[in-house]
N, C-alpha and C positions, 0 to 999 in steps of 0.2 A: 504494500500500500504506500502510495506517495502522497504526502500532504503538501499542498501549495497554500501557504498562509502569508498574510501581510504582517510580518513581525517588525520589530523596531529596525533590525538591520536592513531588511528589504526597503522599508520606507525611507531610511536614510540614503540608500543607494539611489532611489528614485529622485530624490531632491538633487543629487549630483548631476542628473541628466536634464535639468530644466532648460539649459541653454543650448543643448544639442539641436542643431538644425535651424536655429533662430536666424542665421544669416543667409539662408537660402531664399532665392527670389520667388515672389508670388505675383508677377506682373500681370498675367492674364486675368487672374481673379480680381485684381485691384483696378483694372481698366474700367473706365466710365461705362462702356457698353455692357459690361458684365456684372456690375455691382448689384443690380436688382435681382440677379440670379443667386445671390448669396444670402443665406438666412441671417448670418451675422457678419459684419464688415471686417472683423478681426480673425475669422476662421476661414482661411483661404488655402487652396491646393498649391503645392510647390510646382513650379513650372516644369522641372525636369521629369516629373513622374505623374503629371496630371493626366486624367483620361481625356482623350481628344475624340470628339464626335465627328462624324462626317460633315463636311461643310454643305449647307443647304442653300441652293439658289445663288451661289457665288458670294454669299454674305460671310465674311471671314469669322465674325464673332459667334456664328452658330455652332462652332466646334467646341464651345465651352460648357462645362458642367462642373459644379463644385464637388470633385471626386478625385481621389488618388489611387494609383496602383500601390499595393504594399506587399511585402513578402510574408510567407506563412510557413517557412520551413522547407518548401519544395522548390519554389522559384521566386523571382522578384515580383511576379504578378499573380500570386495566389489569390489575392483578395482585391476588391475595390471597396474602399471605405468612403462613405458619402453622407451628406446631410439628409434628413427626411425631406421628401419632395415638397416644394412650394407649389401653390396653384399655377404659377407661370413656368414651372419646370417639370411638371408631371410627364408631359410628352417627351421631354429630353431624358428623363429617368428611364422610361421604357425603351426609348431609342438606344440608350446606353446598354441596357440589358440585352437588346436584340443584337446590336453591332458587336458587342464583346462576347457573344455566345454564352451568356450567363445561364446556368441551370438552377442555381440556388440563391435565394434572397433571404437574408436574416434581418429581422426587425427587433431591436431590443429596447423598445420604449412602448408606453401605453398609448392606445388610440385617443384616450381622453385628454392627453397632453395638448394644451391649447394651440401649440404651434404645429402639430402634425396634421397633414391633410388626411381626412378620414377615408376618402374614396379613391385613392390611387389604384386600388384593386377592389373588386366587388367582394363584400364580406359574405354574401350568400351567393349560391349559384346564379350566374347571370353574366351579362356582357356589358363592357363600357369601351369607348373608343378614346384613345389619346393620340392625337395626330393621326398618322396612318396605321397605327398599331391597334389591333383588336385584342382586348384583354378579357378573357373569359374564366371565371371561377368554375371549376368542374366539381371539386369536392372540398369539404372543410372538415377536419377531424380535430378533436380536442385531446391533447395529451395531459399528463399530470399537472403541468403548470404552463402549458404553451399550446398554440394552435398550429396545425399544419394544413396549408391550403395548396391544392393542385391547380395550377393556372395554365391555360392554353393560350399561347400568343400566336396571332396570325397576321403576318405576311404569309408565311408558310407555317404549318402546324409546328409548334415547339412547346414542350411541356416544361414548366417552371415549378419548382417547389418553394413555397413561401413559408418560412418559419417565423412565428410571431410569439415573442416572450414578453408579456405585458407587466410582469411583476417587479420591474426594475425602476425605481423612482429616479427622476432627474436629481442630480447632485446627491445621490445616495447609493445604497447597496440593497440587494434583495433581502427581505426579512429572513429567508432561509437560503444562504449562499450555496448550500449543497444542491438546491434545485437548479441553480445556474450551471453548476458543473455537470449535472445529469443532462440538461438541455444541450450544453456545448458538446458533450460526448456523443449525443444523438446526432448532431449535425456533423461532427467529425467522422463518425462511422458512415454516414450517408455519403460524404465526400469521398471516402475510401472506396465505395462501391460503384461509383460512376466514372466514366472517362473524363479526364481533365480537359474538356473542350474549351473552357474559358474560366475566368475567375469567379469566385462567389462574391456577391454584393452584401455588405453589412452596413446598416445604418441605425442610428437612434434619432434624436432630434437635431442636435448640432453636428453630430458625426464625430464627437471627440471622446468624452470620458467612457461612456458605455460601449461604444463601438470599439475603441482602442483596447479596453479591458477584455472584451469578448475575443478579439483576434489574438491578443497575447495569450489568453487562457487556452484557446484552441491549439495554438502553436505549441505551448508547453505540454498539453495533453498528447499532442502528436509525438513529441520527443519521448515522453514516458512510454507510449505504446511501442516505440522502436527500441526501448531499453537504454535510452540516452538520458543522462541526468540533466534536468533543465537548468538553464542559467537565466533567471528572470531579468537581471540587469542587462545582459548582452542582447536578449530578445527585444527589450524595449528600446535599447539604443539603436538597433538596426531599424526598428519601425520609425523612430523619431527622424531618422535620416531620409525617410520616404514621405513622411506626412507630419504636419504640425498638429496632430490630433491625439497625441499620446501623453502618457504619464498622468493626465488629469484623473482618469478613472482609478488608477492605482493610488494616487494621492488621496482621493476621496475614501477609498477603502481603508487607508491607514487611519482615518479619523473614526472608523466604525468600531464597535465593541471588539474586544480581544478575541472572541470566539468566531469572528467572521473569517472563515477559512473554507477552501474548497478541497475536498478529499476525493481522490481518484484511485 
């Protein structure tokens, strides 16, 4: 049994990484044409690893979405980490899913959060259109603390699995962190069973604390499954160099009660 906990030593190490990546440019996200596509003006994708959409109708700024490729223990593009879709970026979100050949979307925030768009996918079986993409919910199942929705995208039929974990409050930690580890392990095992055709998408609201913590935890669980002793600081440092979305989640967990730990 391997215990991943936020103890004093880990929290101190996280503080040492606060400045990692801070000098990397974010010019695309900060350009005037793209500012309305950002949920928060200070959370922007790094230029060197941002997700680039196809340019539409020769308008250069249509390639922008607030999202970064990040590593996850297999390649430099195992995940796309992004903000929750805004009303004016839902079509771009699904275009990203389509163009990047995504098969798994993970949402680690509650729908009731005031800043999350509620209907970027149908909660019940049915169809919505976002831009040129038809999004159809085929089935929705409830797990112990999460929901799994099967979605069909049409340009051409493509099945997407949408994982929704609503028990993680903004600026906090789940009441039972062990449920997060069970959820993360479920996603990890699913990723192991499908061809790596494209990255998995992970988002919360801002795309920082909960998103970063989830990806870090999944990466560490992947190392454990391979019999490799996880190095939390090294993993977070690698992630910080790809996206300014990290450490926040682990820093928040350091402020939680001492028994906040994940056991795998």
